[in-house]
SEMI-117196 format. One record per residue (C-alpha): residue number from 0; x, y, z. Coordinates in Angstrom, 3 decimals. Layout:
SEMI-117196
REC | NUM | X | Y | Z
...
end
This chain:
SEMI-117196
REC | 0 | -49.241 | 0.321 | 21.497
REC | 1 | -51.366 | 3.431 | 22.108
REC | 2 | -50.780 | 5.544 | 25.189
REC | 3 | -53.855 | 5.584 | 27.509
REC | 4 | -55.743 | 8.846 | 27.637
REC | 5 | -55.354 | 11.031 | 30.690
REC | 6 | -58.464 | 11.251 | 32.937
REC | 7 | -59.674 | 14.580 | 31.537
REC | 8 | -58.983 | 13.548 | 27.935
REC | 9 | -60.915 | 10.304 | 28.476
REC | 10 | -63.850 | 12.243 | 29.922
REC | 11 | -63.880 | 14.722 | 27.031
REC | 12 | -63.729 | 11.878 | 24.521
REC | 13 | -66.688 | 10.177 | 26.221
REC | 14 | -68.691 | 13.398 | 25.882
REC | 15 | -67.726 | 13.902 | 22.242
REC | 16 | -67.904 | 10.325 | 20.948
REC | 17 | -69.771 | 8.029 | 23.336
REC | 18 | -72.950 | 9.975 | 24.019
REC | 19 | -72.151 | 10.793 | 27.639
REC | 20 | -74.004 | 13.833 | 28.955
REC | 21 | -71.963 | 16.832 | 30.150
REC | 22 | -71.910 | 17.080 | 33.935
REC | 23 | -70.148 | 19.925 | 35.762
REC | 24 | -69.480 | 17.857 | 38.887
REC | 25 | -67.945 | 15.047 | 36.830
REC | 26 | -65.772 | 17.494 | 34.925
REC | 27 | -64.496 | 18.986 | 38.176
REC | 28 | -63.601 | 15.490 | 39.402
REC | 29 | -61.879 | 14.697 | 36.077
REC | 30 | -59.821 | 17.891 | 36.391
REC | 31 | -58.710 | 16.980 | 39.927
REC | 32 | -57.762 | 13.460 | 38.766
REC | 33 | -55.921 | 15.022 | 35.819
REC | 34 | -53.754 | 17.080 | 38.178
REC | 35 | -53.053 | 14.005 | 40.288
REC | 36 | -52.157 | 12.039 | 37.135
REC | 37 | -49.577 | 14.571 | 35.974
REC | 38 | -48.193 | 15.122 | 39.484
REC | 39 | -47.572 | 11.382 | 39.786
REC | 40 | -45.755 | 11.187 | 36.480
REC | 41 | -43.717 | 14.269 | 37.334
REC | 42 | -42.939 | 12.731 | 40.751
REC | 43 | -44.694 | 15.587 | 42.518
REC | 44 | -47.499 | 13.518 | 44.050
REC | 45 | -46.389 | 14.428 | 47.548
REC | 46 | -47.637 | 17.932 | 46.915
REC | 47 | -50.848 | 16.707 | 45.309
REC | 48 | -51.858 | 13.881 | 47.625
REC | 49 | -54.702 | 11.548 | 46.810
REC | 50 | -58.292 | 12.090 | 45.713
REC | 51 | -61.526 | 11.143 | 47.494
REC | 52 | -64.567 | 11.132 | 45.177
REC | 53 | -67.884 | 10.974 | 46.970
REC | 54 | -71.521 | 11.396 | 45.998
REC | 55 | -74.797 | 9.533 | 45.540
REC | 56 | -75.028 | 6.362 | 43.494
REC | 57 | -74.691 | 6.507 | 39.725
REC | 58 | -72.721 | 9.754 | 39.498
REC | 59 | -69.830 | 8.226 | 37.546
REC | 60 | -67.318 | 8.017 | 40.408
REC | 61 | -66.163 | 4.501 | 39.559
REC | 62 | -65.927 | 5.247 | 35.834
REC | 63 | -63.784 | 8.316 | 36.523
REC | 64 | -61.516 | 6.441 | 38.913
REC | 65 | -61.104 | 3.610 | 36.401
REC | 66 | -60.068 | 6.061 | 33.692
REC | 67 | -57.513 | 7.488 | 36.129
REC | 68 | -56.181 | 4.026 | 36.953
REC | 69 | -55.938 | 3.077 | 33.272
REC | 70 | -53.959 | 6.239 | 32.552
REC | 71 | -51.194 | 5.486 | 35.056
REC | 72 | -47.659 | 4.510 | 34.061
REC | 73 | -46.525 | 3.993 | 37.645
REC | 74 | -47.126 | 0.852 | 39.773
REC | 75 | -50.779 | 0.904 | 40.796
REC | 76 | -53.460 | -1.424 | 42.110
REC | 77 | -57.225 | -1.021 | 41.676
REC | 78 | -59.683 | -3.086 | 43.708
REC | 79 | -63.022 | -2.995 | 45.454
REC | 80 | -62.690 | -1.889 | 49.055
REC | 81 | -64.031 | -5.132 | 50.509
REC | 82 | -61.465 | -7.070 | 48.421
REC | 83 | -58.744 | -4.884 | 49.894
REC | 84 | -59.930 | -5.492 | 53.457
REC | 85 | -60.103 | -9.242 | 52.793
REC | 86 | -56.472 | -9.115 | 51.662
REC | 87 | -55.505 | -6.991 | 54.684
REC | 88 | -56.998 | -9.505 | 57.127
REC | 89 | -55.226 | -12.376 | 55.360
REC | 90 | -51.862 | -10.591 | 55.447
REC | 91 | -52.258 | -9.604 | 59.099
REC | 92 | -52.860 | -13.259 | 59.956
REC | 93 | -49.729 | -14.204 | 58.015
REC | 94 | -47.782 | -11.486 | 59.845
REC | 95 | -48.727 | -12.857 | 63.274
REC | 96 | -45.732 | -12.406 | 65.544
REC | 97 | -44.446 | -9.329 | 63.736
REC | 98 | -43.780 | -6.477 | 66.146
REC | 99 | -46.034 | -3.995 | 64.340
REC | 100 | -47.966 | -5.851 | 61.611
REC | 101 | -49.862 | -2.770 | 60.397
REC | 102 | -46.654 | -0.830 | 59.885
REC | 103 | -45.118 | -3.852 | 58.140
REC | 104 | -48.170 | -4.103 | 55.890
REC | 105 | -48.007 | -0.405 | 54.997
REC | 106 | -44.321 | -0.814 | 54.181
REC | 107 | -45.119 | -3.766 | 51.944
REC | 108 | -47.692 | -1.707 | 50.049
REC | 109 | -45.288 | 1.212 | 49.765
REC | 110 | -42.685 | -1.015 | 48.125
REC | 111 | -45.171 | -2.612 | 45.711
REC | 112 | -47.362 | 0.260 | 44.525
REC | 113 | -47.238 | 4.003 | 44.034
REC | 114 | -51.021 | 4.347 | 43.789
REC | 115 | -53.847 | 2.427 | 45.417
REC | 116 | -57.369 | 2.872 | 43.977
REC | 117 | -60.335 | 1.875 | 46.179
REC | 118 | -63.872 | 1.550 | 44.882
REC | 119 | -66.824 | 1.916 | 47.278
REC | 120 | -65.065 | 2.821 | 50.504
REC | 121 | -67.654 | 2.030 | 53.143
REC | 122 | -66.937 | 0.996 | 56.731
REC | 123 | -69.471 | -0.880 | 58.846
REC | 124 | -67.311 | -3.325 | 60.813
REC | 125 | -65.532 | -2.420 | 64.050
REC | 126 | -62.592 | -4.657 | 63.146
REC | 127 | -62.079 | -2.855 | 59.831
REC | 128 | -62.497 | 0.510 | 61.535
REC | 129 | -59.766 | -0.207 | 64.089
REC | 130 | -57.357 | -1.464 | 61.423
REC | 131 | -57.927 | 1.477 | 59.090
REC | 132 | -57.396 | 4.020 | 61.841
REC | 133 | -53.656 | 3.258 | 61.811
REC | 134 | -53.187 | 1.628 | 58.413
REC | 135 | -54.280 | 4.637 | 56.367
REC | 136 | -51.941 | 6.983 | 58.188
REC | 137 | -49.095 | 4.486 | 57.801
REC | 138 | -49.780 | 4.095 | 54.064
REC | 139 | -49.652 | 7.845 | 53.529
REC | 140 | -46.380 | 7.994 | 55.482
REC | 141 | -44.993 | 5.332 | 53.128
REC | 142 | -45.809 | 7.581 | 50.157
REC | 143 | -48.770 | 5.590 | 48.839
REC | 144 | -51.178 | 7.831 | 46.920
REC | 145 | -54.767 | 6.821 | 47.583
REC | 146 | -57.652 | 7.482 | 45.175
REC | 147 | -61.047 | 6.318 | 46.417
REC | 148 | -64.766 | 6.472 | 45.710
REC | 149 | -67.490 | 6.502 | 48.322
REC | 150 | -71.147 | 7.349 | 48.763
REC | 151 | -70.293 | 9.351 | 51.899
REC | 152 | -68.066 | 12.330 | 52.705
REC | 153 | -65.143 | 11.373 | 54.967
REC | 154 | -66.695 | 12.854 | 58.101
REC | 155 | -69.743 | 10.583 | 57.735
REC | 156 | -67.804 | 7.331 | 57.368
REC | 157 | -68.688 | 4.870 | 60.143
REC | 158 | -70.909 | 7.622 | 61.568
REC | 159 | -72.951 | 5.401 | 63.893
REC | 160 | -70.257 | 2.796 | 64.425
REC | 161 | -69.331 | 1.319 | 67.767
REC | 162 | -66.182 | 2.828 | 69.330
REC | 163 | -66.030 | 5.282 | 66.432
REC | 164 | -63.158 | 7.112 | 68.084
REC | 165 | -60.954 | 4.240 | 66.902
REC | 166 | -61.713 | 5.256 | 63.299
REC | 167 | -61.228 | 9.012 | 63.699
REC | 168 | -57.487 | 8.844 | 62.833
REC | 169 | -58.439 | 7.380 | 59.440
REC | 170 | -60.839 | 10.264 | 58.767
REC | 171 | -58.187 | 12.778 | 59.806
REC | 172 | -55.652 | 11.099 | 57.488
REC | 173 | -58.090 | 11.212 | 54.551
REC | 174 | -58.796 | 14.902 | 55.102
REC | 175 | -55.094 | 15.710 | 55.495
REC | 176 | -53.738 | 13.733 | 52.540
REC | 177 | -56.573 | 13.607 | 49.993
REC | 178 | -58.503 | 16.219 | 48.036
REC | 179 | -62.200 | 15.607 | 48.742
REC | 180 | -64.437 | 16.105 | 45.696
REC | 181 | -68.247 | 16.076 | 45.757
REC | 182 | -69.423 | 14.329 | 42.556
REC | 183 | -73.143 | 15.068 | 42.508
REC | 184 | -74.487 | 16.519 | 39.292
REC | 185 | -78.033 | 15.617 | 40.290
REC | 186 | -78.619 | 12.672 | 37.947
REC | 187 | -78.039 | 8.909 | 38.125
REC | 188 | -76.083 | 8.196 | 34.935
REC | 189 | -76.704 | 4.471 | 35.258
REC | 190 | -80.284 | 5.129 | 34.240
REC | 191 | -79.582 | 6.782 | 30.896
REC | 192 | -81.838 | 5.272 | 28.247
REC | 193 | -80.673 | 2.014 | 26.783
REC | 194 | -82.097 | -1.176 | 25.391
REC | 195 | -83.865 | -3.034 | 28.180
REC | 196 | -83.002 | -6.601 | 29.068
REC | 197 | -85.075 | -8.080 | 31.845
REC | 198 | -83.083 | -9.717 | 34.600
REC | 199 | -85.601 | -9.301 | 37.429
REC | 200 | -88.969 | -11.037 | 37.789
REC | 201 | -91.679 | -11.083 | 40.437
REC | 202 | -92.689 | -14.650 | 41.240
REC | 203 | -96.263 | -15.512 | 40.316
REC | 204 | -97.984 | -17.946 | 42.720
REC | 205 | -98.748 | -21.241 | 41.053
REC | 206 | -96.655 | -20.395 | 37.968
REC | 207 | -93.326 | -21.994 | 36.989
REC | 208 | -90.228 | -20.012 | 37.903
REC | 209 | -89.168 | -17.547 | 35.223
REC | 210 | -85.597 | -18.563 | 35.974
REC | 211 | -86.183 | -22.032 | 34.501
REC | 212 | -86.476 | -20.543 | 31.023
REC | 213 | -83.499 | -18.243 | 31.651
REC | 214 | -81.328 | -21.152 | 32.767
REC | 215 | -82.325 | -23.237 | 29.755
REC | 216 | -81.364 | -20.372 | 27.435
REC | 217 | -78.032 | -19.810 | 29.160
REC | 218 | -77.272 | -23.543 | 29.244
REC | 219 | -77.850 | -23.719 | 25.457
REC | 220 | -78.216 | -27.480 | 25.423
REC | 221 | -75.598 | -28.244 | 28.062
REC | 222 | -76.567 | -30.762 | 30.707
REC | 223 | -77.307 | -29.246 | 34.114
REC | 224 | -76.964 | -30.780 | 37.564
REC | 225 | -78.630 | -30.133 | 40.915
REC | 226 | -75.705 | -31.636 | 42.796
REC | 227 | -74.426 | -29.338 | 45.538
REC | 228 | -71.258 | -27.357 | 44.783
REC | 229 | -68.236 | -26.977 | 47.004
REC | 230 | -67.746 | -23.217 | 47.377
REC | 231 | -64.927 | -22.301 | 49.688
REC | 232 | -65.048 | -25.054 | 52.255
REC | 233 | -68.817 | -25.334 | 52.411
REC | 234 | -71.413 | -27.144 | 50.371
REC | 235 | -73.807 | -24.928 | 48.410
REC | 236 | -77.148 | -26.470 | 47.378
REC | 237 | -78.168 | -25.427 | 43.864
REC | 238 | -81.355 | -25.669 | 41.815
REC | 239 | -79.277 | -26.246 | 38.684
REC | 240 | -75.772 | -25.605 | 37.413
REC | 241 | -73.752 | -26.041 | 34.246
REC | 242 | -70.596 | -24.500 | 32.795
REC | 243 | -72.360 | -21.283 | 31.804
REC | 244 | -74.712 | -20.561 | 34.740
REC | 245 | -75.574 | -21.441 | 38.306
REC | 246 | -79.071 | -21.181 | 39.806
REC | 247 | -79.369 | -20.843 | 43.600
REC | 248 | -82.011 | -20.067 | 46.180
REC | 249 | -81.685 | -16.911 | 48.257
REC | 250 | -81.833 | -18.829 | 51.537
REC | 251 | -78.980 | -21.130 | 50.495
REC | 252 | -76.691 | -18.402 | 49.169
REC | 253 | -77.413 | -15.420 | 51.424
REC | 254 | -78.815 | -16.663 | 54.708
REC | 255 | -76.111 | -19.191 | 55.533
REC | 256 | -72.521 | -18.702 | 56.722
REC | 257 | -71.223 | -17.240 | 53.463
REC | 258 | -68.426 | -14.725 | 52.913
REC | 259 | -67.392 | -12.326 | 50.145
REC | 260 | -64.808 | -14.893 | 49.064
REC | 261 | -67.664 | -17.266 | 48.164
REC | 262 | -69.181 | -14.687 | 45.811
REC | 263 | -65.776 | -14.050 | 44.285
REC | 264 | -65.439 | -17.784 | 43.600
REC | 265 | -68.926 | -17.961 | 42.069
REC | 266 | -68.081 | -15.110 | 39.690
REC | 267 | -64.797 | -16.831 | 38.856
REC | 268 | -66.566 | -20.082 | 37.982
REC | 269 | -69.809 | -19.006 | 36.323
REC | 270 | -70.508 | -16.395 | 33.586
REC | 271 | -74.054 | -15.865 | 34.927
REC | 272 | -75.756 | -16.258 | 38.315
REC | 273 | -79.467 | -16.872 | 38.901
REC | 274 | -80.977 | -16.270 | 42.334
REC | 275 | -84.527 | -17.318 | 43.103
REC | 276 | -86.973 | -17.165 | 46.015
REC | 277 | -85.726 | -13.723 | 47.092
REC | 278 | -88.025 | -12.469 | 49.885
REC | 279 | -89.012 | -8.910 | 50.710
REC | 280 | -85.803 | -7.842 | 52.416
REC | 281 | -86.751 | -4.692 | 54.327
REC | 282 | -88.041 | -4.378 | 57.836
REC | 283 | -88.653 | -1.533 | 60.223
REC | 284 | -85.628 | -0.495 | 62.242
REC | 285 | -86.024 | -1.917 | 65.707
REC | 286 | -85.454 | -0.091 | 68.948
REC | 287 | -81.820 | -0.113 | 69.998
REC | 288 | -80.628 | -2.003 | 73.041
REC | 289 | -77.975 | -1.252 | 75.638
REC | 290 | -74.622 | -3.061 | 75.676
REC | 291 | -72.296 | -2.804 | 78.651
REC | 292 | -68.603 | -3.395 | 78.105
REC | 293 | -66.860 | -4.779 | 75.070
REC | 294 | -63.886 | -6.904 | 74.117
REC | 295 | -62.514 | -6.093 | 70.684
REC | 296 | -59.791 | -8.721 | 70.503
REC | 297 | -56.975 | -6.161 | 70.569
REC | 298 | -57.424 | -4.376 | 73.834
REC | 299 | -60.070 | -3.909 | 76.475
REC | 300 | -62.310 | -0.923 | 75.711
REC | 301 | -64.141 | 0.744 | 78.534
REC | 302 | -66.995 | 2.383 | 76.719
REC | 303 | -69.746 | 2.437 | 79.315
REC | 304 | -73.304 | 1.935 | 78.178
REC | 305 | -73.682 | 1.999 | 74.402
REC | 306 | -76.783 | 1.872 | 72.241
REC | 307 | -76.557 | -0.849 | 69.595
REC | 308 | -79.082 | -1.264 | 66.750
REC | 309 | -81.303 | -4.307 | 66.625
REC | 310 | -81.137 | -5.785 | 63.142
REC | 311 | -84.209 | -7.105 | 61.386
REC | 312 | -84.512 | -10.820 | 60.749
REC | 313 | -83.202 | -10.392 | 57.192
REC | 314 | -80.286 | -8.001 | 57.715
REC | 315 | -77.433 | -10.520 | 57.848
REC | 316 | -78.715 | -12.022 | 54.616
REC | 317 | -79.115 | -8.542 | 53.117
REC | 318 | -75.453 | -7.760 | 53.840
REC | 319 | -74.470 | -10.866 | 51.887
REC | 320 | -76.900 | -9.977 | 49.108
REC | 321 | -75.336 | -6.496 | 48.845
REC | 322 | -71.893 | -8.099 | 48.616
REC | 323 | -73.133 | -10.486 | 45.907
REC | 324 | -74.574 | -7.642 | 43.814
REC | 325 | -71.361 | -5.630 | 44.239
REC | 326 | -69.236 | -8.550 | 43.069
REC | 327 | -71.445 | -9.287 | 40.054
REC | 328 | -71.537 | -5.604 | 39.121
REC | 329 | -67.793 | -5.082 | 39.429
REC | 330 | -67.080 | -8.207 | 37.393
REC | 331 | -69.774 | -7.617 | 34.752
REC | 332 | -71.461 | -10.929 | 35.648
REC | 333 | -75.221 | -10.807 | 34.902
REC | 334 | -77.350 | -11.530 | 37.977
REC | 335 | -80.873 | -12.817 | 37.258
REC | 336 | -83.326 | -12.461 | 40.156
REC | 337 | -86.810 | -13.730 | 40.929
REC | 338 | -88.334 | -12.171 | 44.036
REC | 339 | -91.570 | -11.946 | 45.939
REC | 340 | -91.869 | -8.173 | 45.402
REC | 341 | -91.056 | -5.661 | 42.640
REC | 342 | -87.526 | -4.284 | 42.476
REC | 343 | -88.448 | -0.886 | 43.930
REC | 344 | -90.031 | -2.598 | 46.951
REC | 345 | -87.171 | -5.000 | 47.619
REC | 346 | -85.781 | -3.000 | 50.560
REC | 347 | -87.760 | 0.094 | 51.545
REC | 348 | -87.047 | 0.467 | 55.246
REC | 349 | -84.460 | -0.752 | 57.715
REC | 350 | -80.995 | -0.351 | 59.180
REC | 351 | -79.312 | -1.073 | 55.816
REC | 352 | -81.371 | 1.391 | 53.763
REC | 353 | -78.374 | 3.633 | 53.022
REC | 354 | -75.990 | 0.974 | 51.596
REC | 355 | -78.922 | -0.626 | 49.753
REC | 356 | -79.377 | 2.536 | 47.640
REC | 357 | -76.225 | 1.624 | 45.732
REC | 358 | -77.453 | -1.957 | 45.385
REC | 359 | -80.783 | -0.793 | 43.970
REC | 360 | -79.055 | 1.507 | 41.467
REC | 361 | -76.830 | -1.341 | 40.314
REC | 362 | -79.751 | -3.732 | 39.990
REC | 363 | -81.559 | -1.150 | 37.855
REC | 364 | -78.567 | -0.913 | 35.539
REC | 365 | -78.495 | -4.685 | 35.278
REC | 366 | -81.886 | -4.407 | 33.550
REC | 367 | -80.147 | -2.830 | 30.536
REC | 368 | -78.607 | -4.795 | 27.687
REC | 369 | -75.392 | -2.782 | 27.959
REC | 370 | -74.635 | -4.340 | 31.354
REC | 371 | -72.268 | -7.244 | 31.007
REC | 372 | -71.416 | -6.386 | 27.411
REC | 373 | -69.725 | -3.140 | 28.408
REC | 374 | -70.288 | -2.743 | 32.128
REC | 375 | -66.936 | -1.174 | 32.805
REC | 376 | -67.317 | 1.551 | 30.154
REC | 377 | -70.643 | 3.005 | 31.244
REC | 378 | -71.051 | 5.849 | 33.698
end
């Protein structure tokens, strides 16, 4: 059995043999990960600490982190950040009654893994922010080495969040225990030339849905059914479904009470997902309103008057759509879309414009034949 390449060796091989373009920022990140790799295997990780890779979309952060994770010969876990937070909430519920559940959870992680790799660290929820403020510090104290990717530098995480002071300990812990590396070589590597494969269509009024032909091709003679599916504990109406694909409407999948766990289950059950009737998702950011007082479920917070953003009519659905795209991308599950507007106009303005940049970059890559066939090996 061959020994996995170290992070820097994997990067150099990709340059020499796989047609990857040299990028100084990527090489710097690979060198930092290389030092962390060897420190871990020499049991000197305490001196090295973790690594925080940040930069715009498509800079190769996830690819680099995955090469690091694959190189490890110590107990390690790699997962998308929202998967990790889902697990954290589940474990905290199970630890109800424990004197200090966050400390117990950090101890559990410390016993199980030496390294924890997060992809797409992004905090937008006050509940997550409050948990992470203590959990991250506790994990570092337990000796867990954290390697993470993000589109933001640590100091900008949860920048406009409510009661942000509850998250500041997490930022301080990141800056104290992790080497922060800016991975921005100025080009989106997801857009390197490749054979195109259309997975996005603009609906034409009066014309049949383009997804009908796609579904028929994916079904390959298998009988489909429009009977609603049980996803999680809720019924999901479908246009059509068979063993190889499921075809849903945007309103049914993204505008109802759906959670990330539902998208995980869909990707578990179906090799391809079709989503039709996607509206124009953007909307101008509305004037903020004033909230007085808050109850966060842990302790009373006296915050005085606070300015909270008014979301557009679509924003809750957009959050779910972002989570769906993330899950499909991470799992290499092709997502076929038919929308009212072109891809570049799908979300042009609104409160979620920043997180949607990553979504747009991922949707662009999904228009290449290499996606799905080798999604995890492409920068």
